[in-house]
N, C-alpha and C positions, 0 to 999 in steps of 0.2 A: 223480043232479049232472052239472049243463050242461056240454057239450063247450068253451061259453064264456065267457070273461070278459069283461063289458062296461065299456067306458072309460066312465067318470061322474066324479061329484063325490070318490066314493067313493075314500078314501086308499088307495093303495098301500101294504105292506110288506115287509120283505123275505121272510116266510112267505107273505104272497099268490104273490109272484113265484115263491118257490120251488114253490109249488104249479102254478100254470100251468105252468109247465114240469114239474114230475113227473107232471103229468097230462094232459100234450099240449097244452092249454087252444089252442085260439083265438082272435083279437080281434075285439070286433062294438063299433061305438060305440053310445051309449045313445043315445036318443031327444035330451034334454038336451045331451049333447054335438055331436051335428049341427048344434041350434039355437044354442050359442055359437059355433061353426065359422064356421056362413052366415050369421048376424047380423052378425058381425065384420067377413066380407069386404066383403058387402053395402055396409057401411059405410065400409070404406077403398076400393071404387071410388065412390062418391057424393062420396068428399071428396077423391080424386084428379080428378075430373070439377069441382069447386065453387071448389079453392084454385088459391093463382098461390104459393102461397109452397112452398119446399120443404123436403120430410119428409127426414130423413137414411135413405141407404139404399133409398128408397122411388123417390126420383127425383135421386137424386145419388151418387154418387162413395162409397167406402167407405174405412175411415180416414183417411189423411189428406188424401184426395180427396174429404173430405163436401163440400168449398163448391163443388164441377165438379156445375152442374144436370147432368139428360138429359132429352130431349124425350121425349113420351109414347110415340109411336112406337118407340122404341128400350127399352122398360122389361123388354119379356120376354128382350131380349138382355144385356140389362145384369145379369140374375137368371143368367141360363145363362153368363156369361162366367163370373159369382160366382163359380162350385159348378166349373166346371171351373179356374181360373186359380188357386184355393185348394185344390184336391186334390195334393197337394207332400209325401204320406204318405209315410216310407220305415222301411226296420227290417223287421222280424218282421211276420207277419199277426198282426193281433186272435185269439185263438182265437172260433171260430164261437158260444159258447155266450155269449159276452163280447158278441160282435156281437150277435144276439138279443135281448139287454138292453135293448141302444143301439136296437133297433127301439122297442121296445117303450115305454123310456122318453121316446125323440124325440114317438111318437102318444100319449102322455099330457100331455107338456107342451103340445103342439098342438091337444090337444081341450082347454083350457079356453079359447079364443077371443079371445084376445090378442096373436093372431100374424099375422094377415089372411091367410091359408093359404084355398087351395081345397080344398073336400071332397075333390075327386077327388085332390089329391096326399095327405091322411092315408091313405084307403081304399087308395091305391096300397103306403104304409109298411105296412098293415095287410095287403096282398096277400100283400108279401116274409115277415112274419113267419108267417101261417096257414099257407105253400108251403114254409117254411124255406128262403130264396133270403135269402143272407149276401152282402151286398157285402164287395172286398176292402177291407179296414181297416188299417192300417199304426201301430203303436206308437211312431212316432217323431214328432214335427213339430209338438203342441200346445204353444201357451206357457199354456196354461192361462187365457188371458182374449182377449177378444173371441169367448169361447168356445173350442169344442174345434175351432176352426177347417177346420186338416187333414183329421184322423179325420171329423168329419161332413162334409164336401165327400165323401169317399171313400164315403161311407154315401149321400149323395145322389146321387151319380153316375148309378147303373144308371136312376134314374126322367126321367133326360132322355134315357135310350139309352147313357150313355157308362160305361167301366170295366167294373169283373171279378165275377165274383160265384160264388160255389159252390153248389149243389143237388142235393141226394145223392149230395155226394162229388166230385161231377163240375163240371169248371169250364168256367164258360161267359163268353163278350162277354154286355154288356149287351143288345147288338142280340138275339143269340141267343136268351135267357130272355125277352125282350118278345114274339121272335114265335112262341116255344114256348109260352107262355100268352095268345096271340094279345090281346097287351096294345099299345098306343100309347104313347109317350114322351110324358111331362107338357110342356105346352107352361106353363114356368114366368111365375105373370103377379108386377103390383109387390108388390115385399117376400119373394115364397115363397125364392128362393135364400137369403138373408139370415136368414129364420125357420129355415129347415132348417139353414143351419150355426151361427150364432149359437147359444150351450146348450153344458150340462156334461155332454152326455151319455157322453162319453168317459169321464169323472174320475170319472159318477155311474155307471155301469156297472159299472166296474173295482171301486167302493167293494162294491156291491150284492153280487157276487161274492167280493170280499176278506173281506166278514164270514161270509157263509156257510163261506170254507174254514176263517178264525179263530177260528169257534166252534167248527167240530169238532176243529181240530188244539189247542184249549185244552184241549178236554174231552179228548180223547185224551193230551193230557201229564199232565192227571192220571191219568189213569188209570195210564199208563207208571210214574209216579214212585210212583203205592201200590205196585207192583212191586218198584220199585229200591228202595225204605224197606224191606219187608219183608225182600228179598236182602241187604240191607246190616244187617242185625237192626238197625231204627232201632226209634225212640223212641215210642209212643203219643200222649204228655202232650203236647207241642206242638200237639195238633189238638182239643185240649179246649173245647169250646164254651166254657167259662167265660173261657179266655184270651181268645178273638174278642168275647167280650161286651165286656169293658171297651176294646175298639179298636173299634168295629163298623163298619168297611168290610165295606159289604155283598159285595161280592166274595171278603173273608179270608173274613169269616163261612160263606159258601155251600162254597168249596174247602174247608176242614176239614169241617163237615159232611158234605162229598162223601165226602174220605177213610176217614172211619168207618161210614159205608156200604160202600163198595169194600173196606173190610177187616173186616169183623162175620166173625167164626168163623174167623181167621185163627191158628193155633198159634203164629207165629211172631213176631206181632205184642205178646203175651199174654206170653210167656215169659220169665224171668226176665233183664234186662241187667247187664254187666258194666262199663258205661258210664255218666255220670249226662248226656253231651247230645253229641248230633250234629252236624255240622258243618252251617253253614248253606243250605244249600243242598239241605238234607232237612228241617233245624225250621223254615225258615221260608219253605218250598212256600207255605201256605196265604197269606203277604203278598204274597212276588212273581208266584204267578200269580192271586195277589183281584186287586192292580191292574191286570192285563192285563186281566181281566173288568171290571173298573168302566171300563177303555180302553173295550172295544167297546160297552159301553153307552152312552158319549158320540158312539162314531165313528155307531154304529147312528141318534142322533137327526138327526145331522146328516147323513147320508143320507137317510132316509125322508122330513126335511124338502125336501131339496134334486129327490129325486124327485117330490115334487107340487107342482112350482115352476112359474114361467115363466122360464124364463132365455134368452132370446132378445130380441133388442134392434132397434128401439124396441118400446116396448109401445102396444097400443090399446089403449084403454078407450071403447069407442063408447059404452056409455052416458052416461059424463059429457063423451061428444066432445073428447075429447083422446089426443094423438100424444104420447108424449111419450119420447125417447131418455134412456136412462139404464145402467146396468152393470150389471144382473141375470149379464150373461153370466162374470163377474169368479168364478174359483174357489176366490177365499181361505179361505171355509170350507172347503173340501173337500180344499184344498190342508195347512190346519194338521192337519185333522180323519186324514188319510193319514200325514201324517207322524208324527201321535202314534201310528198302528197300528203303523206300520213297527217305532216303537223300543217298542212293547209287546211286539210281535209277538218282536220280535231276543231281549227277555230271556227268556222262553218257552225259545229255544234255546241263549243263553246260559247260564241254569241248569240246564239239560240236560244240557249238557254237562260243570258240573263233576261230577252224580251219576254222570256216566259214567267221569271221571276217578276220582273216589274207588273205584267199584268194582271196578278193575283195578289197586289198587293195594297189593295183598295184603295188605288191613285186615281185621279181625273175622272172622279163620277162613276168608275165600275165597284162592284161592290165585291168586300174579302174576297178572296178566292173562287170569285165567279161567281155567286148562287145567293138567292134569295134564302135569306133566313138563315145566314154564318153562325154557326153557333152547334144549332142545331144541326144541321148540315155544314159538312166538312170541304165540299165540292173539291175543286181542284188544287187545294193544297199540296196533295202528295203527288199528283203527276209533275210536279215539279221539283221532289223529290228525286222521282224517277230518273229522271232529266238530267239532275244534277251526279246521281251517279256515275251514269253510262258518260257522261263527260267526264266525271273523273277517271274513270276505266282507260277513255281516250286519251288523257294525259299518259298514263303510263302505256300505251302501246302507241304514241306517238317518239317517245323516247327513240333517237335514233339505232337501228338495229349494226349499219355501217359502220359506226364506230369499235365494233366489237372485232378481233378476229381471234382466231382460236389455231395453233399451228398443228399440221397433220401429215399422213403420210412421210414418217422418221425424218417431217424437219425439210424434206423439198417441197412442202406445200405450203411452207412460211406464212403466208400472208393470205387471207383469203376474205371474202364482201360481204359476206352474212345478207347477202340480195334476198335471199329464200325468204327468210324470214322477214326482212321487209316488207315481202310482197304477202304473205299472210298473214300478218301484223295488219296491215292495211285495210284487208279483204273485210277483216274483221269491225277495224275503226269505222270504214265506210257504213257497213250496215249499222254500227251503231248510230254514224251519224242521221242516218233515215229514221230511225226509231225519235234522237232528239228533236228532229224537224217536223216528224207525226205529231207529238205530243204539244209542241208551238200551234201547230195547226189547232188543233181540237181546243186548245186554250184561247186562240185568236178568232175562229170561229163562235165561241161560247161569248165571250168580250163583245163584239160588232153585235151579238145581237141584242146586248143590252144600248145600243145606239139607236134602235127603232124611236122613231118612223126613217130617221136620218138615213140613210143608203151611201154606199161604198161603190164604187166604180161598176158601171155595166158589170165588164168584163168579169172582176171579182165576183158579183152578183152568182154570175151566172157560173161560176166554179165552186159558190160556197153552197148552191142550189144542188150542184152534182153530189158534193162531199156532205151535207145534210139527207139524203138517200140513205146512206150508208152508216152517219153520226149523227142522232137527235142532238137536239138541243136538253141539256141537264137542267132538267127542275128539280129536282131532289136526289139523296147521295143513292150511288148504285155503284153495280162493281165495274170501275172505269176501264179493268184491265180488257177488258171484252171493245172499249169504245179506243185503247191505246193499237189494240190490233186490228180494229177493223180499220183504224187511222192508216197504218200502217200501208193495211192491203189496199187502201183506196190511192195512194200514191205511188204505190209500187204496178198500179194501172194504168194513171195517166200517162197516156200516148203521145209523147214528143220525139218527133222526128230528128233522128243522129244526125241527120245532115245540117239542120237549122241548128242543131247546137254547135257541132264544127263549122259552121258559117265564120272563118276567122276566130271562129274558139271561141264568139261573142254572141251567136247570132238573138236578136230579138224579136 
């Protein structure tokens, strides 16, 4: 296996990115990428020598200052000023693993040869990636149009010796890290600042990471719900393949089949039932969980298209002898997709909390609040409150960010996507869903213990055996916060191959 991933015309996908990170691969430009970058830069330099007319952002001001021409002697200063003045991010720092994805995706976008950057600039970004040097980037500041200006400005600052970075968990100023590696600051040339700042790499990097999170969370939600179904003495008939073949949404079909796999060999699922139907939170799992999986499929298509695109402005087409100012930096496709992702993943948490509610309600032979001697013991009463609180917060986070827009740049940028807000909201929301399904696992594992000596499937028994090493059966009241945190930690460590999760997006 090569230690390098070559940046080329070959498309990136989510599994490839995952493997780059898992295998700690370094980046290297392919010959074709080098040629594309250098040919475009050479064309731009020649064009600026010959042309008398202004080109937006290359020899003009930015935004509503597009009509202010800049002299040739000030073009480097213009680009440096752009990077410094746009570094206005605030809020929390972006997690380092997402910053690393940002570096990768910015390199990929610049490698297509439509941005007019120096080869040296792209190689310095590669140096940062390969040496795990992560610029300080902040979660707040992008409107999701004109690109992710503020976050990408912070990503670019260290190239010119400004800002801060983290390397091996140690914070450095940009000057210190450049000196440490014996690098000189990049002298930005015409168009380069704009190429670095225009783009959707903040939104799309979150999108890549969120897809990985969502696929794993969706799988675990299926797994935990199958334990809940058996613990609740649920029926398997709603998961029969014939039911789903007559309404053949792909996600729905796959969830039903997955449940049959999970529950194969269960004594509980096959025993005679006293009830004819289960509540919707059990009976409609294939329809609800499956719809979320179909949403993940749509979001993945949008994200994969975006990360293999040129999203800065203006775009340079040297073979056609054209420099065109357009709007590929506008994040509307991502904003809508990320909002859709928020809604779909919020529903995973929503239906999970309903199953938790059913499990603690004293139904079907289970004790009230899943504890012996209820009254003296409150048992699992309050974890359901916690799940309900989180689900309510997620409903607020799931409100679409993309339906909002605020005019900026003196009216020149009069419609923006707010996709960056959708991205950071989705990150918080999916983290919340992880907590909700962890609470369901606590309840389901407690409930199924009351079904002894009858057993669930060998697969689920094996999973629960591992879980019980971290969270024991609750015999009497104790501090359940510790059990919730241990459950969240347990699920975070469940190792699922991303290739399996992304196998047709529905790997069983």
